[in-house]
N, C-alpha and C positions, 0 to 999 in steps of 0.2 A: 219785746225783748228790751230789756233795759240796758242802760249804760254799764251797769255793774256786770251784767252777764258778758258783755263785749269785752270789758276790762279783764274779767276772769279768763275768757277765751284767749285774749291777747297775752295775758300773763302765762297761761298754760302753754300757748304756742311758743312764747319767748323762752320759757323754761325748757320745753322740748327741743327747741332749736339750739339753745345754749348747751343742753346736754349732748345733742348730736355733734355740735361743733367741738365741745370738750372731748367727746369720745373720739372724734376724728383727729383732733390735735394730739391726744394721747397715743393713738395708733401711729400717727405721723412721727411723733417724738420717738416711739419705740422703733419704727423703721429707721429713722435717722441714727439713733443710738446703735442699732444693730449694724447698719452700714458703716458707721464710724469704727465700731469694733472690728469688722471685717477688713476695712481699710487699714486700720492700725496693725492688725495681724499680718496683712500682706506686706505692709511697709517693714514690719519687723523681720519677716522672712527675707525680703529683698536685701535689707541691711545686713542680716546674718550671712546671706550668700555672698554679698559684696565683701564683707569682712573676711570670710573664708577664702575667697579668691585672692584678696590682698595678702592674707597670711601665707597662702601657698606661693604666691609670687615672691614674697620676701624670703620664704624658705628656699625657693629655687635660686634666688639671687645669692643667698648666703651659701648654698651648696656650690654654686658656680664660682663664687669668690674663693671658697676653700679649695676647689679643684684648681683654680687659677693660681692660688698661692702655692699649692703643692707643686704644680708644674714649674712655676718660677723658681721655687726652692731646688727642685731637681735640676733645672737648667744651670742654676748657680753652682750646685754641687758638681755637676759635670764639668763646668768651666774651671772650677777649682781643681778637679781631678786632672783635667788636661794641662793646666798650668803646673801642677805638681809633677805629673808624668813628664812633661817637657823638661822641667828642671832636673829630674832624675836622669833622663836620657842625656841631657847636656853634661851632667857630672860624669856619667859613665863614658861618654865620648871624650871627655877631657882626661880620663884616666891614663890614656896613652902618653900624655905629656910628661908624667913623672916615670921615666924609664925604669928606674930601680924598683919602685913600688909596683909598677905594672908587671915587671918580670917576676916579682914575688907572688903576685896574684896568679899568674899563669902557672908558676911552679906549684903553688898550693892547689890549684884546680886540677893539675895533672896528678898530684899525689892523692888527692881525694878520689879522683876518677879511677886511678890504679887500684885503690883499696876496694872499690865497688866492682870493677870488672875482672880483676884478677891479674895475673902476671903477664899474659900474652895480650898486649893492647896496642892500639894505634891512636895517634893524636890527630884530630882534625882542627884546622885553624884557617883563618882567612889569610890572604896573601901578605898583608901587612904584619901579622903576628907569627907567620911561619918560622922565621929565623929564631925568634924567642922560644917558640914551642919546641922546636927541634932540639934545643939544649936539654930537654927533659924526657926525651924518648923518641920513638920512631914516628915519623910524620907520614900521614896518608899522602898518596900521590896527588889527589885533587884537593884544591883549597875549597873551603866552604864560604858561602855568602852569609856573613854575620857582622855585627857591629863591634865585636870584640869578644875575647874569651876563647875557650876551647871546648871541644867535645872529645872525651876519652871513650873509646869503644873497644870491645873485644874484637879480635881479628875476624871472627865469623860474623860480627855485626849484631849479634843477638842482645848484647848488653851495652847500654850507652849511658854515660854520665855527662849530661849537658851543663856546662858551666859558661855558656855564652851570656853576654849581657842581656840578650832578649829573654833567655830562660830565667835569669835572675830577676829581671823586671816582671815577667809573667807571674813568677812565684809570689812576688810582693805586690802584685796589682791590687788584690782585694784589700790588703793592708793599706795601700795608698788611698783607695776609695774610702775606706773607713776613716782614715785620717782626715780626708777632705770633709766628710760628714761631721766629724767631731769639731772641726774648725767652723763649720756652718752653724752649729748649735751653740757656739759660745757667744 
């Protein structure tokens, strides 16, 4: 065997070995590329899930902030209402100070009550207002507990016209609440 034959065998072995190495390298490169794609896809899924959780957290925070803002607005509205109601009650309580104006109020309340209940009526008033109310009709034996004003009722008690301050305030309560809300939105 000649040297040429050995060189050819070596070249053939080298080519076979190079082909095997190249084939293995291509397989390994394909495995690496496939693994890289899988890793990238997994990373993408993780990032998407994280982004979704973050978006949901932000949305919840936003919703909670809106709820908190609404609660705060409601509390402020209620505080405004309490302040307005307090001022109204204060003004109603001060109505007694102007004796002539208050007497006209009682007279008007009795006249309106009479027109609602008919001719046979009785007037209910608190102790403080009894003397004034008596000027305009028959006074009930018992005084009522109220902050001012009168109740005119039929003698049988079936029909009543309530002109007490509490009744007037209650009738206007929703109007007062709405006014407080309008003030809040300005």
